Each structure stands twice: as structure tokens, then as C-alpha cells.
MIRO-668228 format. One record per residue (C-alpha): residue number from 1; residue in one letter; z negated, y negated, x. Coordinates in nm, 4 decimals, decimal comma. Each point is the difference from the previous one (the first is absolute). Layout:
# MIRO-668228
n;res;w;v;u
NUM;A;Z;Y;X
...
This chain:
# MIRO-668228
n;res;w;v;u
1;M;-3,2368;-15,6654;4,8570
2;D;0,1767;0,3283;-0,0725
3;Q;0,3346;0,0029;0,2859
4;K;0,0381;0,3155;0,1689
5;I;0,1834;-0,0800;0,3314
6;A;0,0884;0,2484;0,2960
7;L;0,0551;-0,1849;0,3375
8;V;0,2016;0,1976;0,2075
9;L;-0,0366;-0,1271;0,4111
10;M;0,3178;0,1549;0,1759
11;A;-0,1074;-0,2942;0,3593
12;G;-0,1809;0,1142;0,2231
13;P;-0,2093;-0,1317;0,2201
14;E;0,2786;-0,2217;0,1807
15;M;-0,0881;-0,1990;-0,3228
16;P;-0,3108;-0,0051;-0,0305
17;C;-0,0046;-0,2877;-0,2977
18;R;0,1878;0,2718;-0,2459
19;M;-0,3183;0,2178;0,0404
20;I;-0,2279;-0,2255;-0,0638
21;H;0,1586;-0,1887;-0,3090
22;T;0,0421;0,3724;-0,1610
23;F;-0,3804;0,0414;0,0402
24;I;-0,1335;-0,4134;-0,0533
25;W;0,2426;0,0652;-0,3378
26;A;-0,1143;0,3577;-0,0987
27;L;-0,3752;-0,0832;0,0116
28;D;0,0643;-0,3870;-0,1805
29;V;0,1817;0,1879;-0,2925
30;T;-0,2676;0,3050;-0,0350
31;G;-0,2764;-0,2688;0,0486
32;R;0,1685;-0,1723;-0,2691
33;G;0,0479;0,3286;-0,2283
34;G;0,2622;0,1195;0,0867
35;E;0,1439;0,3328;0,1719
36;A;0,1328;0,0212;0,3151
37;K;0,1939;0,2497;0,2222
38;I;0,0445;0,0022;0,3503
39;I;0,2985;0,2577;0,1180
40;L;0,0770;-0,0412;0,3539
41;E;0,3181;0,1088;0,0589
42;G;0,2805;-0,1124;0,2804
43;E;-0,1165;-0,0854;0,2910
44;S;-0,3583;-0,0417;-0,1299
45;P;-0,1308;0,2426;0,0448
46;R;-0,0527;-0,0669;0,4281
47;W;-0,2966;-0,1807;-0,1327
48;L;-0,2068;0,2504;0,0001
49;L;0,0643;0,0603;0,3744
50;E;-0,1730;-0,2968;0,0126
51;L;-0,2607;-0,2110;-0,2779
52;P;-0,2351;0,3740;-0,0699
53;D;-0,1490;-0,2004;0,3887
54;P;-0,3001;-0,2139;-0,0953
55;E;0,1173;-0,2079;0,3335
56;H;0,3224;-0,0625;-0,1970
57;G;-0,0258;-0,3585;-0,1757
58;R;0,1323;0,0926;-0,3451
59;H;-0,2310;0,3021;0,0034
60;G;-0,1801;-0,1745;-0,2496
61;L;0,2221;-0,0417;-0,2580
62;Y;0,1755;0,3565;0,0298
63;R;-0,3588;0,1143;-0,0472
64;K;-0,0503;-0,1901;-0,3169
65;V;0,3698;0,1204;-0,1531
66;K;-0,1132;0,3631;0,0978
67;E;-0,4067;0,0384;-0,1099
68;A;0,1850;-0,1816;-0,3087
69;G;0,2474;0,2826;-0,0356
70;L;0,2706;-0,2413;-0,0654
71;I;0,2615;0,2105;0,2692
72;D;0,1574;0,2159;-0,2708
73;G;0,1746;0,2094;0,2929
74;V;0,1699;0,0357;0,3114
75;C;0,3370;0,1024;-0,0294
76;K;0,0249;0,2938;0,2752
77;A;0,3620;0,0318;0,1001
78;C;-0,0770;-0,3257;0,1785
79;A;-0,3426;0,0701;0,0993
80;I;0,1465;0,2814;0,1987
81;Q;0,2799;-0,2982;0,1492
82;A;-0,2496;-0,2189;0,1450
83;Q;-0,2531;0,3150;0,0703
84;A;-0,2904;-0,1161;-0,2123
85;L;-0,0477;0,3584;-0,2312
86;E;-0,2553;0,0628;0,1822
87;A;-0,1479;-0,3283;-0,0492
88;A;0,0849;-0,0259;-0,3780
89;S;-0,1897;0,3592;0,0291
90;E;-0,2849;-0,1697;0,1664
91;E;-0,0388;-0,2372;-0,2089
92;G;-0,0009;0,1984;-0,3156
93;L;0,2599;-0,1779;-0,1522
94;R;0,2830;0,1912;-0,2692
95;L;0,2901;0,0601;0,1808
96;V;0,3393;-0,0174;-0,2710
97;Y;0,3062;0,1783;0,1017
98;D;0,1856;0,0394;-0,4122
99;A;0,3128;-0,2458;0,0319
100;S;0,2200;0,2783;0,3058
101;G;-0,3671;-0,0406;0,2466
102;H;-0,0111;-0,3464;-0,1080
103;V;-0,2345;-0,2344;-0,3212
104;S;0,1575;0,0647;-0,2824
105;L;-0,0114;-0,3866;-0,1375
106;G;0,1104;0,1350;-0,3594
107;T;-0,3489;0,2089;-0,0600
108;Y;-0,1915;-0,3869;0,1038
109;M;0,2264;-0,1310;-0,3375
110;E;-0,0543;0,2593;-0,2237
111;A;-0,3087;-0,0708;-0,0128
112;G;0,0178;-0,3039;-0,0638
113;Y;-0,0204;-0,2525;0,3751
114;Q;0,1766;-0,2241;0,0738
115;V;0,1743;0,1145;0,3700
116;I;0,0459;-0,3098;0,2446
117;L;0,1177;0,0204;0,3881
118;V;-0,1753;-0,0908;0,3309
């Protein structure tokens, strides 16, 4: 598979199925030889206040995508709004703010990624 997808997770903890599916899809695509990147935008940086906790039920899934390097970036403006800026930094995740403080989707499209909002 030579597909390249950028999965933009917009939903926070109030919609756990979106996070779970985003992570599973990214792992599936890379497991089939494609490229996948996860971008945390909108409400999703709030996950960084929960998922790093080893007691969280989805911690293992989070660790799997993080260790695989699939989380490409976190929207800086959204992380500030979610009070998750420090959590993103502690997790070693890249803060992105190249589009008025948010993530530029154009950068991914120019690199040949199909952008999918989740």
C-alpha cells in the first residue's frame, strides 16, 4: 500500500470512539505498508490530560501510536485552550501553529497526504 493519510482528530474525551478509531486506523494503515499521521486539533488535545495515565483504559493504545511515531503534532492554540500545553510538552509531542496558531492542512496536502477529519 502506498497511501498516505493525515488523520485530524477533532473530538475530545466526550467522544472516545473517535479517538479509538483514529488510533486503530493509523495503526492499520501503517501495518499495511502505508503512511499515517495523527494530528490533535480542536478538542482532542484534552486527551493528553488523560491518556498518559497508565491507569486509563486506553493508555495502551495511546502508547502504541505514540511509540510508533504516529502522533505528528498537536495544535498549539487548541492545546492552550484545553489547558494541555504542558501535557503535550511532557509527552514530547510537537506543537504546531503554522496556520494562525493552528495546524496547516495545506502542509500535509502538499506532501501528498489525504486529509481526513475525525
